[in-house]
C-alpha positions as CSV (number, residue, x, y, z in Angstrom):
1,M,19.3,-5.3,-18.3
2,E,21.2,-3.9,-15.5
3,E,20.2,-4.5,-11.7
4,K,20.5,-0.9,-11.7
5,A,18.6,0.5,-15.0
6,F,16.3,-2.3,-14.0
7,R,15.7,-0.4,-10.5
8,D,15.6,3.0,-12.3
9,W,12.7,1.7,-14.8
10,L,10.9,-0.1,-11.8
11,S,11.1,2.7,-9.6
12,A,8.3,5.0,-12.4
13,Y,6.1,2.3,-11.2
14,T,6.7,1.7,-7.2
15,D,9.1,1.8,-4.7
16,A,11.5,-0.3,-6.2
17,D,14.2,-0.4,-3.6
18,R,11.1,-2.4,-1.6
19,C,10.2,-4.2,-4.8
20,I,14.0,-6.1,-5.1
21,S,14.7,-6.7,-1.7
22,A,11.4,-8.8,-1.8
23,F,12.7,-10.5,-4.4
24,H,15.2,-12.0,-2.6
25,S,13.2,-13.0,0.3
26,Q,9.7,-15.0,-1.4
27,K,7.8,-16.9,0.3
28,R,6.7,-20.7,-1.1
29,F,3.2,-21.1,-1.2
30,F,0.7,-24.3,-1.9
31,R,-2.9,-24.0,-2.6
32,V,-4.7,-27.4,-1.2
33,N,-7.1,-29.3,-3.6
34,T,-10.6,-29.6,-2.3
35,I,-11.8,-32.1,-4.8
36,K,-9.8,-34.8,-2.7
37,I,-9.3,-33.2,1.0
38,D,-11.2,-30.4,2.5
39,S,-8.6,-27.8,3.4
40,K,-9.1,-28.4,7.7
41,K,-8.9,-32.2,7.3
42,F,-5.4,-31.3,5.2
43,A,-4.3,-28.9,8.3
44,E,-5.3,-31.5,10.9
45,T,-3.3,-34.6,8.5
46,T,-0.3,-32.8,7.0
47,K,3.5,-33.8,7.7
48,L,4.6,-30.6,6.3
49,R,5.2,-27.5,8.1
50,C,2.9,-25.0,6.8
51,V,0.4,-21.9,8.0
52,R,-2.7,-21.1,6.6
53,S,-2.9,-17.5,4.5
54,R,-4.8,-14.9,5.9
55,Y,-5.7,-14.3,2.5
56,Y,-7.6,-17.8,1.8
57,D,-8.1,-20.3,3.6
58,C,-7.5,-22.8,1.0
59,A,-4.0,-21.1,0.5
60,F,-0.5,-22.3,2.6
61,E,2.8,-21.2,3.0
62,L,5.3,-23.3,3.1
63,D,7.7,-23.1,6.1
64,E,10.3,-25.6,5.2
65,K,14.0,-25.0,4.6
66,E,15.6,-23.5,2.0
67,G,15.8,-26.5,-1.0
68,F,12.8,-28.4,0.1
69,Q,11.3,-30.1,-2.4
70,I,7.5,-30.1,-2.3
71,G,7.1,-32.0,-5.7
72,R,8.7,-35.1,-3.9
73,T,6.4,-35.3,-1.1
74,W,3.2,-37.1,-0.8
75,E,0.8,-34.4,-0.4
76,Y,1.7,-33.6,-3.8
77,F,2.0,-36.9,-5.4
78,L,-1.5,-37.6,-4.2
79,G,-3.2,-34.9,-5.9
80,L,-3.5,-32.8,-2.1
81,I,-1.4,-30.0,-3.0
82,Y,-0.4,-27.6,-6.0
83,P,2.6,-25.5,-5.6
84,Q,1.6,-21.9,-6.8
85,S,2.1,-18.1,-5.8
86,L,-0.2,-16.4,-3.4
87,P,-0.7,-13.9,-6.6
88,S,-1.5,-17.0,-8.8
89,I,-3.9,-18.5,-6.2
90,L,-5.9,-15.2,-5.7
91,D,-6.4,-14.6,-9.9
92,S,-8.8,-17.6,-10.3
93,L,-10.7,-16.3,-7.2
94,A,-11.2,-12.9,-9.2
95,L,-12.6,-14.5,-11.7
96,A,-14.8,-16.3,-9.5
97,P,-16.3,-19.5,-11.8
98,T,-19.4,-21.6,-10.1
99,G,-20.5,-25.2,-11.6
100,K,-23.1,-23.4,-13.6
101,D,-20.5,-21.8,-15.4
102,I,-19.2,-22.4,-19.1
103,V,-15.5,-21.4,-18.6
104,L,-12.3,-21.2,-20.5
105,D,-8.5,-20.9,-19.9
106,V,-6.9,-19.7,-22.7
107,A,-3.6,-20.3,-21.7
108,A,-3.6,-23.2,-19.5
109,S,-0.8,-25.2,-18.9
110,P,0.9,-26.6,-16.3
111,G,-2.7,-26.1,-15.3
112,S,-2.6,-24.3,-11.9
113,K,-5.2,-21.9,-12.3
114,F,-6.9,-24.1,-14.6
115,S,-7.1,-26.9,-11.5
116,H,-7.8,-23.8,-8.6
117,M,-10.9,-22.8,-11.4
118,A,-12.0,-26.8,-11.3
119,M,-12.4,-27.0,-7.9
120,L,-14.2,-23.5,-7.3
121,M,-16.5,-25.2,-9.8
122,G,-16.9,-27.9,-7.9
123,N,-16.0,-30.6,-10.2
124,K,-19.0,-29.4,-11.9
125,G,-20.0,-27.3,-14.9
126,V,-17.6,-27.3,-18.1
127,L,-14.2,-26.0,-18.2
128,V,-11.9,-25.4,-21.3
129,A,-8.2,-25.6,-21.4
130,N,-6.4,-24.5,-24.1
131,D,-2.9,-24.2,-25.0
132,R,-0.7,-24.8,-27.7
133,G,2.2,-27.8,-28.2
134,E,3.0,-31.2,-27.2
135,D,4.7,-30.4,-24.0
136,K,2.4,-28.0,-22.7
137,I,-0.6,-30.5,-23.2
138,S,1.1,-33.3,-21.3
139,A,1.5,-30.7,-18.7
140,L,-2.2,-30.2,-18.5
141,Y,-2.9,-34.3,-18.7
142,A,-0.9,-34.8,-15.6
143,T,-2.5,-32.1,-13.6
144,I,-5.9,-33.4,-14.8
145,N,-4.9,-36.6,-13.7
146,R,-3.1,-35.6,-10.4
147,M,-5.9,-33.6,-9.0
148,N,-8.9,-35.3,-10.2
149,I,-10.3,-33.4,-12.4
150,L,-13.7,-34.6,-13.8
151,N,-15.3,-31.4,-15.5
152,C,-12.9,-30.2,-18.3
153,V,-12.1,-30.9,-22.2
154,V,-8.4,-29.8,-23.1
155,T,-7.5,-28.2,-26.7
156,D,-4.9,-27.2,-28.6
157,L,-5.8,-23.8,-30.4
158,D,-3.5,-20.7,-31.1
159,G,-4.9,-18.1,-28.3
160,A,-5.1,-15.8,-30.8
161,K,-7.3,-17.2,-33.1
162,L,-9.8,-19.3,-31.0
163,P,-12.9,-20.7,-33.2
164,W,-16.1,-19.4,-30.4
165,K,-17.7,-16.6,-30.5
166,G,-20.0,-15.8,-27.7
167,R,-19.7,-19.5,-25.8
168,F,-18.1,-18.8,-22.6
169,T,-19.9,-17.3,-19.2
170,K,-16.4,-16.5,-17.9
171,I,-13.0,-16.5,-19.5
172,L,-9.3,-16.4,-18.2
173,L,-6.3,-15.7,-20.4
174,D,-3.4,-15.2,-17.9
175,A,-1.4,-14.0,-21.1
176,P,2.0,-15.2,-21.8
177,C,4.6,-11.9,-20.7
178,S,7.8,-10.9,-19.7
179,A,7.8,-12.4,-16.6
180,L,9.3,-9.4,-14.5
181,G,7.4,-10.1,-11.7
182,S,8.8,-13.5,-11.4
183,G,12.3,-12.5,-10.6
184,M,15.5,-10.8,-11.1
185,A,16.6,-13.5,-13.5
186,A,13.8,-12.7,-15.9
187,A,14.7,-9.0,-15.4
188,A,18.2,-9.5,-16.8
189,R,16.9,-11.4,-19.3
190,W,14.7,-8.4,-20.7
191,E,14.6,-4.9,-22.6
192,P,11.8,-2.5,-22.6
193,A,11.9,-3.3,-26.4
194,N,10.8,-7.0,-25.8
195,S,7.5,-5.6,-24.1
196,A,6.4,-3.6,-26.7
197,K,7.3,-7.0,-29.2
198,I,4.8,-9.1,-27.0
199,S,2.3,-6.8,-26.5
200,N,0.8,-7.2,-30.0
201,L,0.3,-10.6,-29.3
202,Q,-1.0,-10.3,-26.3
203,K,-3.6,-7.8,-27.7
204,R,-4.9,-10.2,-30.0
205,M,-4.7,-12.8,-27.4
206,L,-7.3,-10.4,-25.7
207,F,-9.1,-9.8,-28.8
208,S,-9.7,-13.0,-29.4
209,A,-10.8,-14.0,-25.8
210,Y,-13.8,-11.3,-25.8
211,D,-15.3,-12.5,-29.1
212,A,-15.3,-16.1,-27.4
213,L,-17.2,-14.6,-24.3
214,R,-21.1,-14.3,-24.0
215,P,-22.4,-11.3,-23.4
216,G,-22.6,-10.0,-20.0
217,G,-20.0,-12.7,-18.9
218,E,-16.9,-11.6,-17.6
219,L,-12.9,-12.0,-18.3
220,V,-9.9,-12.1,-16.2
221,Y,-6.4,-10.8,-18.3
222,S,-3.2,-11.4,-16.0
223,T,0.3,-11.4,-16.5
224,C,3.0,-11.7,-14.0
225,T,4.9,-8.3,-15.0
226,Y,5.0,-5.2,-14.9
227,A,5.0,-3.2,-17.7
228,R,2.7,-1.0,-19.0
229,E,2.7,-2.3,-22.5
230,E,1.6,-5.8,-21.8
231,N,-0.9,-4.9,-18.8
232,E,-2.8,-1.4,-19.0
233,E,-1.9,-0.7,-22.6
234,V,-3.3,-3.9,-23.7
235,V,-6.8,-3.6,-21.9
236,A,-6.8,-0.1,-22.7
237,N,-6.8,-1.2,-26.9
238,L,-9.9,-3.3,-26.1
239,L,-11.7,-1.0,-24.1
240,Q,-11.2,1.8,-27.0
241,N,-12.3,-0.4,-29.9
242,V,-15.1,-2.5,-28.6
243,K,-17.9,-1.2,-27.6
244,G,-19.8,-2.1,-24.6
245,A,-16.6,-3.8,-23.1
246,R,-15.7,-2.2,-19.1
247,L,-13.3,-2.7,-16.1
248,V,-14.7,-4.0,-13.0
249,D,-13.6,-4.4,-9.6
250,I,-11.3,-7.1,-8.9
251,G,-13.4,-7.8,-5.6
252,L,-10.2,-8.7,-4.0
253,D,-9.2,-7.5,-0.5
254,I,-6.0,-8.0,-0.5
255,P,-3.1,-5.6,-0.6
256,H,-2.0,-3.8,-3.8
257,E,-1.4,-0.8,-5.8
258,P,-4.1,0.5,-8.0
259,G,-3.8,0.4,-12.0
260,L,-2.2,3.4,-13.4
261,G,-4.5,6.0,-14.0
262,D,-2.5,7.5,-17.5
263,Y,-5.3,5.3,-18.8
264,G,-7.8,7.0,-17.1
265,D,-9.5,6.8,-13.8
266,E,-11.5,3.3,-14.3
267,F,-8.0,1.6,-14.7
268,R,-7.9,2.3,-10.8
269,K,-9.9,-1.0,-10.8
270,C,-7.3,-2.9,-11.7
271,C,-4.5,-4.6,-9.7
272,R,-0.8,-4.4,-9.3
273,V,0.7,-6.4,-6.7
274,Y,4.5,-6.0,-6.4
275,P,6.5,-8.9,-4.6
276,H,6.7,-6.6,-1.4
277,H,2.7,-6.7,-0.9
278,L,2.5,-10.5,-0.1
279,Q,6.2,-12.0,-0.2
280,S,5.5,-13.4,-3.2
281,E,5.5,-12.8,-7.4
282,G,4.1,-9.9,-8.5
283,F,1.2,-10.1,-10.9
284,F,-1.3,-7.3,-12.7
285,I,-5.1,-8.3,-12.9
286,A,-7.4,-6.8,-14.2
287,K,-11.5,-7.7,-14.9
288,I,-13.4,-7.2,-18.1
289,R,-17.5,-7.2,-18.5
290,K,-18.9,-7.5,-22.1
291,G,-22.0,-5.5,-22.8
């Protein structure tokens, strides 16, 4: 889609000019891996130029020159940090798993949110990392080894046909999406029909994930895109067809816009983060509880 057409489309959701401007000035963030080092000690000893985020103690904004490759630093090599956008970091905080939980990450590779959840769980409990394909599984094992994750199991299953019923206390489904929140390159490759097509897969994955959740359990559904077909419509489809499923507040105090109220007032509990909110990628987060 041409930039002008994308700008017109995006204006139905938010301030398109601010959003697109922020695309070109995104800040780089990383997360400290407290499995290996606490954030205070890291801040005292690192040679990286960085500033701690006010939204999360373990998140830092990288203040190095353009072109600096954080993946070539000792901090990265030793598994002390994980390069990750700020909304992606906050996504796992919305689910808030603990060491007492049995957790599933449905589409876990390459392991950004999965490794963060292991950290939040104190490397305890049970954490299942699922994805499809040799390359994705290989990326997960690389993250597990580098970040020293011990409480995990890796599975290679179709996220739309999970075999579990009522097994997990908490589930994260960061669904495959059109990735419009990642930058203008994604928008240039995208047309509205793409979102309508991928929405069908997302709906099947959400139904499958919800089936795997225990009664009283919580599920976070997220994407890094804006299209309602991939966000509110997917969640609404579940709520309309499954008795007992309901939206709950995200529970994060961050700049954002509420979900689209066109689907009902309860969708204002969802969180739409645009690039101009956090100078990072765009994100959608919904939290669902199983009755």
